[in-house]
Biopython code that builds the backbone (N, CA, C, O; Angstrom):
import numpy as np
from Bio.PDB.StructureBuilder import StructureBuilder

atoms = [
    (1, "MET", "N", (64.752, -112.561, 56.491)),
    (1, "MET", "CA", (64.821, -113.806, 55.807)),
    (1, "MET", "C", (65.912, -114.777, 56.351)),
    (1, "MET", "O", (67.067, -114.508, 56.680)),
    (2, "ASN", "N", (65.229, -116.031, 56.365)),
    (2, "ASN", "CA", (66.279, -116.898, 57.103)),
    (2, "ASN", "C", (67.162, -117.501, 56.073)),
    (2, "ASN", "O", (66.674, -118.077, 55.101)),
    (3, "ASP", "N", (68.537, -117.385, 56.261)),
    (3, "ASP", "CA", (69.613, -117.797, 55.040)),
    (3, "ASP", "C", (70.028, -118.921, 55.160)),
    (3, "ASP", "O", (70.699, -119.421, 54.257)),
    (4, "LYS", "N", (69.754, -119.558, 56.229)),
    (4, "LYS", "CA", (70.126, -120.990, 56.775)),
    (4, "LYS", "C", (69.368, -122.007, 56.209)),
    (4, "LYS", "O", (69.780, -123.161, 56.324)),
    (5, "ARG", "N", (68.338, -121.784, 55.620)),
    (5, "ARG", "CA", (67.376, -122.862, 54.953)),
    (5, "ARG", "C", (68.127, -123.455, 53.730)),
    (5, "ARG", "O", (68.921, -122.756, 53.098)),
    (6, "PRO", "N", (67.897, -124.628, 53.428)),
    (6, "PRO", "CA", (68.393, -125.396, 52.197)),
    (6, "PRO", "C", (67.805, -124.862, 51.087)),
    (6, "PRO", "O", (66.586, -124.691, 51.129)),
    (7, "VAL", "N", (68.502, -124.515, 49.950)),
    (7, "VAL", "CA", (67.979, -123.827, 48.602)),
    (7, "VAL", "C", (67.602, -125.013, 47.904)),
    (7, "VAL", "O", (66.497, -124.973, 47.363)),
    (8, "ASN", "N", (68.259, -126.041, 47.797)),
    (8, "ASN", "CA", (67.820, -127.419, 46.907)),
    (8, "ASN", "C", (67.892, -128.311, 47.856)),
    (8, "ASN", "O", (68.908, -128.406, 48.544)),
    (9, "LEU", "N", (66.824, -129.096, 48.033)),
    (9, "LEU", "CA", (66.926, -130.165, 49.019)),
    (9, "LEU", "C", (67.296, -131.410, 48.152)),
    (9, "LEU", "O", (66.657, -131.642, 47.126)),
    (10, "ASP", "N", (68.232, -132.139, 48.519)),
    (10, "ASP", "CA", (68.724, -133.243, 47.730)),
    (10, "ASP", "C", (68.324, -134.315, 48.789)),
    (10, "ASP", "O", (68.776, -134.428, 49.928)),
    (11, "LEU", "N", (67.374, -135.083, 48.164)),
    (11, "LEU", "CA", (66.552, -136.342, 48.976)),
    (11, "LEU", "C", (67.457, -137.453, 48.977)),
    (11, "LEU", "O", (67.201, -138.316, 49.817)),
    (12, "SER", "N", (68.692, -137.691, 48.061)),
    (12, "SER", "CA", (69.416, -138.629, 48.118)),
    (12, "SER", "C", (70.337, -138.675, 49.343)),
    (12, "SER", "O", (70.957, -139.673, 49.711)),
    (13, "THR", "N", (70.348, -137.419, 49.953)),
    (13, "THR", "CA", (71.382, -137.373, 51.125)),
    (13, "THR", "C", (70.600, -137.516, 52.420)),
    (13, "THR", "O", (71.243, -137.330, 53.453)),
    (14, "ILE", "N", (69.218, -137.840, 52.530)),
    (14, "ILE", "CA", (68.463, -137.905, 53.727)),
    (14, "ILE", "C", (68.518, -139.159, 53.996)),
    (14, "ILE", "O", (68.318, -139.972, 53.092)),
    (15, "LYS", "N", (68.815, -139.594, 55.363)),
    (15, "LYS", "CA", (68.799, -141.238, 55.638)),
    (15, "LYS", "C", (67.190, -141.419, 56.306)),
    (15, "LYS", "O", (66.884, -140.892, 57.375)),
    (16, "PHE", "N", (66.509, -142.010, 55.724)),
    (16, "PHE", "CA", (64.990, -142.156, 56.092)),
    (16, "PHE", "C", (65.079, -143.284, 57.156)),
    (16, "PHE", "O", (65.952, -144.152, 57.166)),
    (17, "PRO", "N", (64.060, -143.162, 58.054)),
    (17, "PRO", "CA", (64.021, -144.126, 59.070)),
    (17, "PRO", "C", (63.252, -145.534, 58.484)),
    (17, "PRO", "O", (62.530, -145.510, 57.487)),
    (18, "VAL", "N", (63.484, -146.534, 59.131)),
    (18, "VAL", "CA", (62.916, -147.664, 58.677)),
    (18, "VAL", "C", (61.315, -147.859, 58.414)),
    (18, "VAL", "O", (60.783, -148.662, 57.648)),
    (19, "THR", "N", (60.673, -146.853, 59.307)),
    (19, "THR", "CA", (59.246, -146.606, 59.371)),
    (19, "THR", "C", (58.852, -146.030, 57.990)),
    (19, "THR", "O", (57.935, -146.475, 57.300)),
    (20, "ALA", "N", (59.649, -144.993, 57.669)),
    (20, "ALA", "CA", (59.428, -144.241, 56.479)),
    (20, "ALA", "C", (59.726, -145.013, 55.326)),
    (20, "ALA", "O", (59.039, -144.799, 54.327)),
    (21, "ILE", "N", (60.626, -145.876, 55.274)),
    (21, "ILE", "CA", (60.890, -146.589, 54.143)),
    (21, "ILE", "C", (59.851, -147.669, 53.989)),
    (21, "ILE", "O", (59.484, -147.950, 52.848)),
    (22, "ALA", "N", (59.380, -148.253, 54.944)),
    (22, "ALA", "CA", (58.038, -149.352, 55.104)),
    (22, "ALA", "C", (56.932, -148.656, 54.427)),
    (22, "ALA", "O", (56.327, -149.195, 53.500)),
    (23, "SER", "N", (56.633, -147.423, 54.878)),
    (23, "SER", "CA", (55.302, -146.495, 54.538)),
    (23, "SER", "C", (55.517, -146.482, 53.019)),
    (23, "SER", "O", (54.743, -147.125, 52.310)),
    (24, "ILE", "N", (56.647, -145.699, 52.417)),
    (24, "ILE", "CA", (56.769, -145.454, 51.071)),
    (24, "ILE", "C", (56.554, -146.646, 50.184)),
    (24, "ILE", "O", (55.837, -146.635, 49.183)),
    (25, "THR", "N", (57.368, -147.876, 50.721)),
    (25, "THR", "CA", (57.119, -148.832, 49.820)),
    (25, "THR", "C", (55.930, -149.490, 49.783)),
    (25, "THR", "O", (55.632, -150.253, 48.865)),
    (26, "HIS", "N", (55.170, -149.231, 50.791)),
    (26, "HIS", "CA", (53.418, -149.752, 50.857)),
    (26, "HIS", "C", (52.828, -148.933, 49.796)),
    (26, "HIS", "O", (51.972, -149.475, 49.095)),
    (27, "ARG", "N", (53.224, -147.419, 49.509)),
    (27, "ARG", "CA", (52.504, -146.725, 48.751)),
    (27, "ARG", "C", (52.922, -147.147, 47.309)),
    (27, "ARG", "O", (52.043, -147.289, 46.458)),
    (28, "VAL", "N", (54.147, -147.338, 47.027)),
    (28, "VAL", "CA", (54.742, -147.627, 45.857)),
    (28, "VAL", "C", (54.134, -148.932, 45.204)),
    (28, "VAL", "O", (53.730, -149.032, 44.046)),
    (29, "THR", "N", (54.151, -149.979, 46.242)),
    (29, "THR", "CA", (53.465, -151.411, 45.697)),
    (29, "THR", "C", (51.985, -151.350, 45.479)),
    (29, "THR", "O", (51.453, -152.174, 44.735)),
    (30, "GLY", "N", (51.197, -150.303, 46.163)),
    (30, "GLY", "CA", (49.911, -149.981, 45.824)),
    (30, "GLY", "C", (49.839, -149.468, 44.338)),
    (30, "GLY", "O", (48.968, -149.903, 43.585)),
    (31, "VAL", "N", (50.737, -148.569, 43.937)),
    (31, "VAL", "CA", (50.565, -148.019, 42.585)),
    (31, "VAL", "C", (50.959, -149.214, 41.441)),
    (31, "VAL", "O", (50.386, -149.304, 40.355)),
    (32, "ALA", "N", (52.056, -150.118, 41.900)),
    (32, "ALA", "CA", (52.530, -151.044, 41.090)),
    (32, "ALA", "C", (51.463, -152.262, 40.887)),
    (32, "ALA", "O", (51.428, -153.004, 39.905)),
    (33, "ILE", "N", (50.556, -152.313, 42.079)),
    (33, "ILE", "CA", (49.397, -153.425, 41.977)),
    (33, "ILE", "C", (48.231, -152.694, 40.821)),
    (33, "ILE", "O", (47.755, -153.334, 39.883)),
    (34, "PHE", "N", (47.972, -151.547, 41.053)),
    (34, "PHE", "CA", (47.158, -150.816, 39.994)),
    (34, "PHE", "C", (47.712, -150.952, 38.602)),
    (34, "PHE", "O", (46.967, -151.186, 37.650)),
    (35, "LEU", "N", (49.108, -150.798, 38.464)),
    (35, "LEU", "CA", (49.606, -150.832, 37.055)),
    (35, "LEU", "C", (49.671, -152.335, 36.713)),
    (35, "LEU", "O", (49.643, -152.572, 35.506)),
    (36, "ALA", "N", (49.748, -153.339, 37.495)),
    (36, "ALA", "CA", (49.742, -154.681, 37.071)),
    (36, "ALA", "C", (48.416, -155.414, 36.860)),
    (36, "ALA", "O", (48.324, -156.588, 36.502)),
    (37, "LEU", "N", (47.373, -154.564, 37.130)),
    (37, "LEU", "CA", (45.895, -154.837, 36.791)),
    (37, "LEU", "C", (45.677, -155.556, 35.375)),
    (37, "LEU", "O", (45.236, -156.696, 35.229)),
    (38, "PRO", "N", (46.071, -154.669, 34.354)),
    (38, "PRO", "CA", (45.855, -155.093, 32.976)),
    (38, "PRO", "C", (46.494, -156.543, 32.735)),
    (38, "PRO", "O", (45.936, -157.398, 32.047)),
    (39, "ILE", "N", (47.623, -156.712, 33.323)),
    (39, "ILE", "CA", (48.281, -157.804, 32.971)),
    (39, "ILE", "C", (47.472, -159.171, 33.636)),
    (39, "ILE", "O", (47.291, -160.198, 32.982)),
    (40, "LEU", "N", (47.138, -159.038, 34.683)),
    (40, "LEU", "CA", (46.399, -159.867, 35.656)),
    (40, "LEU", "C", (44.980, -160.052, 34.997)),
    (40, "LEU", "O", (44.562, -161.204, 34.874)),
    (41, "LEU", "N", (44.278, -159.083, 34.603)),
    (41, "LEU", "CA", (43.160, -159.134, 33.765)),
    (41, "LEU", "C", (43.317, -159.789, 32.537)),
    (41, "LEU", "O", (42.413, -160.555, 32.202)),
    (42, "TRP", "N", (44.266, -159.645, 31.812)),
    (42, "TRP", "CA", (44.614, -160.532, 30.470)),
    (42, "TRP", "C", (44.730, -161.850, 30.780)),
    (42, "TRP", "O", (44.216, -162.726, 30.084)),
    (43, "MET", "N", (45.498, -162.118, 31.978)),
    (43, "MET", "CA", (45.630, -163.507, 32.166)),
    (43, "MET", "C", (44.396, -164.208, 32.677)),
    (43, "MET", "O", (44.192, -165.407, 32.483)),
    (44, "LEU", "N", (43.676, -163.503, 33.260)),
    (44, "LEU", "CA", (42.278, -164.094, 33.588)),
    (44, "LEU", "C", (41.452, -164.420, 32.467)),
    (44, "LEU", "O", (40.904, -165.508, 32.287)),
    (45, "ASP", "N", (41.397, -163.462, 31.757)),
    (45, "ASP", "CA", (40.759, -163.551, 30.378)),
    (45, "ASP", "C", (41.215, -164.799, 29.499)),
    (45, "ASP", "O", (40.445, -165.544, 28.893)),
    (46, "ARG", "N", (42.451, -164.886, 29.532)),
    (46, "ARG", "CA", (42.987, -165.989, 28.598)),
    (46, "ARG", "C", (42.717, -167.379, 29.216)),
    (46, "ARG", "O", (42.587, -168.389, 28.524)),
    (47, "SER", "N", (42.643, -167.365, 30.539)),
    (47, "SER", "CA", (42.364, -168.548, 31.339)),
    (47, "SER", "C", (41.112, -169.113, 31.322)),
    (47, "SER", "O", (40.956, -170.319, 31.516)),
    (48, "LEU", "N", (40.001, -168.185, 31.060)),
    (48, "LEU", "CA", (38.518, -168.281, 31.152)),
    (48, "LEU", "C", (38.030, -168.458, 29.613)),
    (48, "LEU", "O", (36.918, -168.966, 29.476)),
    (49, "THR", "N", (38.606, -168.163, 28.666)),
    (49, "THR", "CA", (38.027, -167.829, 27.506)),
    (49, "THR", "C", (37.496, -169.437, 26.718)),
    (49, "THR", "O", (36.393, -169.765, 26.279)),
    (50, "SER", "N", (38.666, -170.114, 26.776)),
    (50, "SER", "CA", (38.425, -171.561, 26.394)),
    (50, "SER", "C", (39.656, -172.559, 27.101)),
    (50, "SER", "O", (40.706, -172.184, 27.623)),
    (51, "PRO", "N", (39.192, -173.812, 26.941)),
    (51, "PRO", "CA", (40.242, -174.713, 27.203)),
    (51, "PRO", "C", (41.567, -174.572, 26.666)),
    (51, "PRO", "O", (42.580, -174.668, 27.359)),
    (52, "GLU", "N", (41.562, -174.333, 25.367)),
    (52, "GLU", "CA", (42.612, -174.017, 24.447)),
    (52, "GLU", "C", (43.621, -172.859, 24.795)),
    (52, "GLU", "O", (44.850, -172.918, 24.740)),
    (53, "SER", "N", (42.745, -171.672, 25.206)),
    (53, "SER", "CA", (43.600, -170.546, 25.508)),
    (53, "SER", "C", (44.073, -170.824, 27.038)),
    (53, "SER", "O", (45.092, -170.296, 27.482)),
    (54, "PHE", "N", (43.434, -171.503, 27.643)),
    (54, "PHE", "CA", (44.039, -171.925, 29.120)),
    (54, "PHE", "C", (45.305, -172.683, 28.956)),
    (54, "PHE", "O", (46.302, -172.350, 29.597)),
    (55, "ALA", "N", (45.314, -173.543, 28.247)),
    (55, "ALA", "CA", (46.375, -174.520, 27.860)),
    (55, "ALA", "C", (47.572, -173.592, 27.161)),
    (55, "ALA", "O", (48.758, -173.710, 27.468)),
    (56, "ASP", "N", (47.161, -172.821, 26.352)),
    (56, "ASP", "CA", (48.273, -171.868, 25.820)),
    (56, "ASP", "C", (48.876, -171.112, 26.729)),
    (56, "ASP", "O", (50.102, -171.036, 26.649)),
    (57, "LEU", "N", (48.222, -170.418, 27.740)),
    (57, "LEU", "CA", (48.612, -169.638, 28.776)),
    (57, "LEU", "C", (49.328, -170.416, 29.775)),
    (57, "LEU", "O", (50.216, -169.846, 30.408)),
    (58, "LYS", "N", (49.035, -171.783, 30.032)),
    (58, "LYS", "CA", (49.759, -172.647, 31.077)),
    (58, "LYS", "C", (50.906, -172.771, 30.434)),
    (58, "LYS", "O", (51.864, -172.470, 31.146)),
    (59, "GLU", "N", (51.214, -173.145, 29.208)),
    (59, "GLU", "CA", (52.380, -173.430, 28.433)),
    (59, "GLU", "C", (53.416, -172.273, 28.408)),
    (59, "GLU", "O", (54.618, -172.476, 28.575)),
    (60, "LEU", "N", (52.835, -170.955, 28.172)),
    (60, "LEU", "CA", (53.637, -169.721, 28.141)),
    (60, "LEU", "C", (54.196, -169.612, 29.558)),
    (60, "LEU", "O", (55.381, -169.339, 29.756)),
    (61, "MET", "N", (53.316, -169.831, 30.542)),
    (61, "MET", "CA", (53.930, -169.770, 31.950)),
    (61, "MET", "C", (55.036, -170.751, 32.254)),
    (61, "MET", "O", (55.907, -170.453, 33.071)),
    (62, "MET", "N", (55.032, -171.934, 31.614)),
    (62, "MET", "CA", (55.993, -172.764, 31.808)),
    (62, "MET", "C", (57.319, -172.764, 31.132)),
    (62, "MET", "O", (58.332, -173.411, 31.401)),
    (63, "THR", "N", (57.092, -171.922, 30.225)),
    (63, "THR", "CA", (58.246, -172.110, 29.003)),
    (63, "THR", "C", (59.107, -170.746, 29.105)),
    (63, "THR", "O", (60.330, -170.681, 28.981)),
    (64, "SER", "N", (58.211, -169.652, 29.361)),
    (64, "SER", "CA", (58.898, -168.400, 29.181)),
    (64, "SER", "C", (59.568, -167.870, 30.670)),
    (64, "SER", "O", (58.922, -167.893, 31.717)),
    (65, "LEU", "N", (60.705, -167.482, 30.587)),
    (65, "LEU", "CA", (61.454, -167.048, 31.688)),
    (65, "LEU", "C", (61.038, -165.499, 32.112)),
    (65, "LEU", "O", (61.212, -165.060, 33.249)),
    (66, "LEU", "N", (60.472, -164.755, 31.040)),
    (66, "LEU", "CA", (60.169, -163.459, 31.137)),
    (66, "LEU", "C", (58.814, -163.343, 31.531)),
    (66, "LEU", "O", (58.507, -162.205, 31.884)),
    (67, "VAL", "N", (57.744, -164.356, 31.580)),
    (67, "VAL", "CA", (56.638, -164.442, 32.115)),
    (67, "VAL", "C", (56.853, -164.815, 33.453)),
    (67, "VAL", "O", (56.611, -163.995, 34.340)),
    (68, "LYS", "N", (57.280, -165.950, 33.726)),
    (68, "LYS", "CA", (57.636, -166.288, 35.213)),
    (68, "LYS", "C", (58.228, -165.118, 35.983)),
    (68, "LYS", "O", (57.811, -164.938, 37.127)),
    (69, "LEU", "N", (59.173, -164.285, 35.477)),
    (69, "LEU", "CA", (59.863, -163.214, 36.271)),
    (69, "LEU", "C", (58.541, -162.096, 36.418)),
    (69, "LEU", "O", (58.279, -161.524, 37.476)),
    (70, "VAL", "N", (57.897, -161.942, 35.344)),
    (70, "VAL", "CA", (56.597, -160.958, 35.493)),
    (70, "VAL", "C", (55.685, -161.456, 36.591)),
    (70, "VAL", "O", (55.396, -160.635, 37.461)),
    (71, "VAL", "N", (55.210, -162.627, 36.679)),
    (71, "VAL", "CA", (54.521, -163.268, 37.591)),
    (71, "VAL", "C", (54.870, -163.091, 39.125)),
    (71, "VAL", "O", (54.120, -162.870, 40.076)),
    (72, "TRP", "N", (56.367, -163.270, 39.064)),
    (72, "TRP", "CA", (56.997, -163.485, 40.385)),
    (72, "TRP", "C", (57.112, -161.833, 40.860)),
    (72, "TRP", "O", (56.974, -161.552, 42.051)),
    (73, "ALA", "N", (57.301, -161.068, 40.127)),
    (73, "ALA", "CA", (57.529, -159.521, 40.416)),
    (73, "ALA", "C", (55.998, -159.152, 40.902)),
    (73, "ALA", "O", (55.862, -158.488, 41.930)),
    (74, "ILE", "N", (54.933, -159.555, 40.211)),
    (74, "ILE", "CA", (53.527, -159.084, 40.525)),
    (74, "ILE", "C", (53.324, -159.731, 41.768)),
    (74, "ILE", "O", (53.000, -159.030, 42.726)),
    (75, "LEU", "N", (53.468, -161.007, 41.920)),
    (75, "LEU", "CA", (53.182, -161.697, 43.285)),
    (75, "LEU", "C", (53.938, -160.981, 44.511)),
    (75, "LEU", "O", (53.385, -160.716, 45.579)),
    (76, "SER", "N", (55.123, -160.739, 44.239)),
    (76, "SER", "CA", (56.061, -159.964, 45.144)),
    (76, "SER", "C", (55.401, -158.733, 45.870)),
    (76, "SER", "O", (55.323, -158.435, 47.062)),
    (77, "VAL", "N", (54.937, -158.104, 44.677)),
    (77, "VAL", "CA", (54.417, -156.735, 45.233)),
    (77, "VAL", "C", (52.936, -156.928, 46.026)),
    (77, "VAL", "O", (52.605, -156.206, 46.967)),
    (78, "LEU", "N", (52.236, -157.847, 45.578)),
    (78, "LEU", "CA", (50.949, -158.286, 46.206)),
    (78, "LEU", "C", (51.284, -158.817, 47.687)),
    (78, "LEU", "O", (50.522, -158.669, 48.643)),
    (79, "LEU", "N", (52.456, -159.417, 47.735)),
    (79, "LEU", "CA", (52.590, -159.826, 49.162)),
    (79, "LEU", "C", (53.175, -159.200, 50.259)),
    (79, "LEU", "O", (53.089, -159.444, 51.462)),
    (80, "TYR", "N", (54.047, -157.986, 49.371)),
    (80, "TYR", "CA", (54.406, -157.109, 50.271)),
    (80, "TYR", "C", (53.286, -156.069, 50.638)),
    (80, "TYR", "O", (53.080, -155.706, 51.796)),
    (81, "HIS", "N", (52.704, -155.700, 49.736)),
    (81, "HIS", "CA", (51.526, -154.714, 50.106)),
    (81, "HIS", "C", (50.470, -155.483, 51.090)),
    (81, "HIS", "O", (50.096, -154.847, 52.075)),
    (82, "LEU", "N", (49.989, -156.739, 50.907)),
    (82, "LEU", "CA", (49.270, -157.507, 51.937)),
    (82, "LEU", "C", (49.929, -157.349, 53.358)),
    (82, "LEU", "O", (49.355, -156.866, 54.335)),
    (83, "VAL", "N", (51.069, -157.772, 53.334)),
    (83, "VAL", "CA", (51.729, -157.959, 54.828)),
    (83, "VAL", "C", (52.033, -156.213, 55.453)),
    (83, "VAL", "O", (52.175, -156.028, 56.662)),
    (84, "ALA", "N", (52.083, -155.322, 54.686)),
    (84, "ALA", "CA", (52.180, -154.155, 55.254)),
    (84, "ALA", "C", (50.876, -153.592, 55.670)),
    (84, "ALA", "O", (50.685, -152.833, 56.620)),
    (85, "GLY", "N", (49.899, -154.115, 54.738)),
    (85, "GLY", "CA", (48.233, -153.756, 55.065)),
    (85, "GLY", "C", (47.948, -154.365, 56.391)),
    (85, "GLY", "O", (47.369, -153.753, 57.289)),
    (86, "ILE", "N", (48.339, -155.497, 56.480)),
    (86, "ILE", "CA", (47.908, -156.479, 57.912)),
    (86, "ILE", "C", (48.810, -155.587, 59.002)),
    (86, "ILE", "O", (48.211, -155.299, 60.039)),
    (87, "ARG", "N", (50.068, -155.163, 58.885)),
    (87, "ARG", "CA", (50.764, -154.283, 59.850)),
    (87, "ARG", "C", (49.780, -153.156, 60.229)),
    (87, "ARG", "O", (49.357, -152.974, 61.371)),
    (88, "HIS", "N", (49.433, -152.353, 59.046)),
    (88, "HIS", "CA", (48.670, -151.183, 59.575)),
    (88, "HIS", "C", (47.157, -151.520, 60.367)),
    (88, "HIS", "O", (46.661, -150.792, 61.227)),
    (89, "LEU", "N", (46.659, -152.597, 59.937)),
    (89, "LEU", "CA", (45.385, -152.949, 60.686)),
    (89, "LEU", "C", (45.574, -153.408, 62.000)),
    (89, "LEU", "O", (44.699, -153.267, 62.854)),
    (90, "ILE", "N", (46.868, -154.053, 62.266)),
    (90, "ILE", "CA", (47.254, -154.201, 63.555)),
    (90, "ILE", "C", (47.496, -152.836, 64.285)),
    (90, "ILE", "O", (47.078, -152.672, 65.431)),
    (91, "MET", "N", (48.145, -151.902, 63.638)),
    (91, "MET", "CA", (48.331, -150.552, 64.341)),
    (91, "MET", "C", (46.925, -149.942, 64.713)),
    (91, "MET", "O", (46.754, -149.362, 65.785)),
    (92, "ASP", "N", (45.939, -150.096, 63.789)),
    (92, "ASP", "CA", (44.848, -149.414, 63.907)),
    (92, "ASP", "C", (44.057, -150.115, 65.362)),
    (92, "ASP", "O", (43.218, -149.558, 66.069)),
    (93, "ALA", "N", (44.504, -151.190, 65.487)),
    (93, "ALA", "CA", (43.880, -151.912, 66.802)),
    (93, "ALA", "C", (44.777, -151.320, 68.102)),
    (93, "ALA", "O", (44.366, -151.630, 69.220)),
    (94, "GLY", "N", (45.706, -150.675, 68.025)),
    (94, "GLY", "CA", (46.434, -150.020, 69.015)),
    (94, "GLY", "C", (47.711, -150.733, 69.381)),
    (94, "GLY", "O", (48.352, -150.407, 70.380)),
    (95, "VAL", "N", (48.159, -151.914, 68.400)),
    (95, "VAL", "CA", (49.310, -152.544, 68.855)),
    (95, "VAL", "C", (50.539, -151.891, 67.966)),
    (95, "VAL", "O", (50.389, -151.730, 66.755)),
    (96, "GLY", "N", (51.587, -151.578, 68.541)),
    (96, "GLY", "CA", (52.802, -151.192, 68.133)),
    (96, "GLY", "C", (52.676, -149.592, 67.529)),
    (96, "GLY", "O", (53.372, -149.125, 66.628)),
    (97, "GLU", "N", (51.749, -148.991, 68.170)),
    (97, "GLU", "CA", (51.881, -147.352, 67.847)),
    (97, "GLU", "C", (53.057, -146.670, 68.433)),
    (97, "GLU", "O", (53.209, -145.511, 68.047)),
    (98, "SER", "N", (53.946, -147.141, 69.301)),
    (98, "SER", "CA", (54.951, -146.484, 69.819)),
    (98, "SER", "C", (55.950, -146.322, 68.791)),
    (98, "SER", "O", (55.841, -146.960, 67.743)),
    (99, "LEU", "N", (57.041, -145.428, 69.013)),
    (99, "LEU", "CA", (58.133, -145.400, 68.230)),
    (99, "LEU", "C", (59.008, -146.685, 67.892)),
    (99, "LEU", "O", (59.480, -146.898, 66.775)),
    (100, "GLU", "N", (59.141, -147.389, 68.830)),
    (100, "GLU", "CA", (59.904, -148.686, 68.996)),
    (100, "GLU", "C", (59.067, -149.592, 68.241)),
    (100, "GLU", "O", (59.511, -150.213, 67.275)),
    (101, "GLY", "N", (57.811, -149.697, 68.667)),
    (101, "GLY", "CA", (56.831, -150.627, 68.088)),
    (101, "GLY", "C", (56.800, -150.440, 66.563)),
    (101, "GLY", "O", (56.807, -151.327, 65.710)),
    (102, "GLY", "N", (56.762, -149.054, 66.382)),
    (102, "GLY", "CA", (56.626, -148.917, 64.781)),
    (102, "GLY", "C", (57.784, -149.464, 63.966)),
    (102, "GLY", "O", (57.638, -150.112, 62.930)),
    (103, "ARG", "N", (59.002, -149.134, 64.547)),
    (103, "ARG", "CA", (60.372, -149.675, 63.932)),
    (103, "ARG", "C", (60.160, -151.332, 63.968)),
    (103, "ARG", "O", (60.215, -151.965, 62.914)),
    (104, "ARG", "N", (59.986, -151.800, 64.870)),
    (104, "ARG", "CA", (59.764, -153.315, 65.011)),
    (104, "ARG", "C", (58.769, -153.835, 64.046)),
    (104, "ARG", "O", (59.014, -154.761, 63.273)),
    (105, "GLY", "N", (57.591, -153.182, 64.118)),
    (105, "GLY", "CA", (56.775, -153.609, 62.976)),
    (105, "GLY", "C", (57.143, -153.452, 61.529)),
    (105, "GLY", "O", (56.701, -154.175, 60.636)),
    (106, "ALA", "N", (58.035, -152.396, 61.346)),
    (106, "ALA", "CA", (58.362, -152.227, 60.037)),
    (106, "ALA", "C", (59.383, -153.315, 59.612)),
    (106, "ALA", "O", (59.371, -153.937, 58.550)),
    (107, "LYS", "N", (60.295, -153.437, 60.662)),
    (107, "LYS", "CA", (61.463, -154.496, 60.321)),
    (107, "LYS", "C", (60.719, -156.001, 60.049)),
    (107, "LYS", "O", (61.058, -156.792, 59.169)),
    (108, "LEU", "N", (59.692, -156.181, 60.965)),
    (108, "LEU", "CA", (59.146, -157.533, 60.854)),
    (108, "LEU", "C", (58.324, -157.583, 59.560)),
    (108, "LEU", "O", (58.308, -158.694, 59.030)),
    (109, "THR", "N", (57.610, -156.569, 58.913)),
    (109, "THR", "CA", (57.268, -156.713, 57.796)),
    (109, "THR", "C", (58.087, -156.942, 56.533)),
    (109, "THR", "O", (57.694, -157.559, 55.543)),
    (110, "PHE", "N", (59.263, -156.371, 56.693)),
    (110, "PHE", "CA", (60.143, -156.469, 55.776)),
    (110, "PHE", "C", (60.779, -158.121, 55.827)),
    (110, "PHE", "O", (61.034, -158.741, 54.795)),
    (111, "LEU", "N", (60.921, -158.530, 56.830)),
    (111, "LEU", "CA", (61.319, -159.844, 57.091)),
    (111, "LEU", "C", (60.284, -160.797, 56.533)),
    (111, "LEU", "O", (60.594, -161.546, 55.606)),
    (112, "ILE", "N", (59.111, -160.802, 57.037)),
    (112, "ILE", "CA", (58.046, -161.702, 56.648)),
    (112, "ILE", "C", (57.723, -161.754, 55.057)),
    (112, "ILE", "O", (57.559, -162.802, 54.432)),
    (113, "SER", "N", (57.655, -160.362, 54.469)),
    (113, "SER", "CA", (57.631, -160.338, 53.063)),
    (113, "SER", "C", (58.648, -160.907, 52.204)),
    (113, "SER", "O", (58.330, -161.521, 51.186)),
    (114, "VAL", "N", (60.138, -160.701, 52.635)),
    (114, "VAL", "CA", (61.169, -161.423, 51.844)),
    (114, "VAL", "C", (61.015, -163.024, 52.222)),
    (114, "VAL", "O", (61.541, -163.831, 51.455)),
    (115, "VAL", "N", (60.352, -163.473, 53.312)),
    (115, "VAL", "CA", (60.449, -164.870, 53.215)),
    (115, "VAL", "C", (58.961, -165.353, 52.373)),
    (115, "VAL", "O", (58.845, -166.462, 51.851)),
    (116, "LEU", "N", (58.137, -164.548, 52.362)),
    (116, "LEU", "CA", (57.063, -164.946, 51.408)),
    (116, "LEU", "C", (57.379, -164.986, 49.999)),
    (116, "LEU", "O", (56.981, -165.850, 49.218)),
    (117, "ILE", "N", (58.198, -163.894, 49.688)),
    (117, "ILE", "CA", (58.596, -163.830, 48.440)),
    (117, "ILE", "C", (59.597, -164.963, 47.898)),
    (117, "ILE", "O", (59.541, -165.495, 46.790)),
    (118, "LEU", "N", (60.345, -165.167, 48.725)),
    (118, "LEU", "CA", (61.323, -166.329, 48.418)),
    (118, "LEU", "C", (60.569, -167.600, 48.396)),
    (118, "LEU", "O", (60.929, -168.470, 47.602)),
    (119, "LEU", "N", (59.429, -167.830, 49.282)),
    (119, "LEU", "CA", (58.874, -168.920, 49.120)),
    (119, "LEU", "C", (57.899, -169.141, 47.641)),
    (119, "LEU", "O", (57.813, -170.190, 47.003)),
    (120, "VAL", "N", (57.294, -167.979, 47.366)),
    (120, "VAL", "CA", (56.451, -167.929, 46.104)),
    (120, "VAL", "C", (57.344, -167.911, 44.999)),
    (120, "VAL", "O", (56.833, -168.319, 43.957)),
    (121, "GLY", "N", (58.751, -167.489, 44.913)),
    (121, "GLY", "CA", (59.601, -167.638, 43.956)),
    (121, "GLY", "C", (59.915, -169.083, 43.672)),
    (121, "GLY", "O", (60.087, -169.578, 42.558)),
    (122, "GLY", "N", (59.973, -169.785, 45.025)),
    (122, "GLY", "CA", (60.384, -171.294, 44.732)),
    (122, "GLY", "C", (59.263, -172.040, 44.214)),
    (122, "GLY", "O", (59.491, -172.998, 43.475)),
    (123, "TRP", "N", (57.997, -171.697, 44.531)),
    (123, "TRP", "CA", (56.907, -172.197, 43.735)),
    (123, "TRP", "C", (56.864, -171.934, 42.474)),
    (123, "TRP", "O", (56.621, -172.877, 41.722)),
    (124, "ILE", "N", (57.051, -170.806, 41.994)),
    (124, "ILE", "CA", (57.006, -170.372, 40.505)),
    (124, "ILE", "C", (58.084, -171.000, 39.773)),
    (124, "ILE", "O", (57.807, -171.565, 38.715)),
    (125, "TRP", "N", (59.187, -170.980, 40.163)),
    (125, "TRP", "CA", (60.514, -171.637, 39.526)),
    (125, "TRP", "C", (60.612, -173.077, 39.709)),
    (125, "TRP", "O", (61.583, -173.691, 39.265)),
]
sb = StructureBuilder()
sb.init_structure("model")
sb.init_model(0)
sb.init_chain("A")
sb.init_seg("    ")
for serial, (resi, resn, name, xyz) in enumerate(atoms, 1):
    if name == "N":
        sb.init_residue(resn, " ", resi, " ")
    sb.init_atom(name, np.array(xyz, "f"), 0.0, 1.0, " ", f" {name:<3s}", serial, name[0])
structure = sb.get_structure()
């Protein structure tokens, strides 16, 4: 029996590489998009039911700080997931498959996502 193996693996002490963080974040944002679907479908329903319900939703989005924050969070998750998905498509084409290419691609994914998230935040606020 090997006595040197860890008994309790503490994930908080492990330093993940940037590629792992990008991959995990991509999966988490996919789950977040799935969980946000009811909110988005409710907003779509409200916007299409009648001109009055559209006006009510528009007013709610203009006046409620919480609604703006929720919409910004959902759009942020969508943007990151989109950028990471495009990165995966580029990698499927054979670009950036090396270790260094993967690191660069992950860092670029984070950078582009932050820029887009800030831009959409400025548009919402």
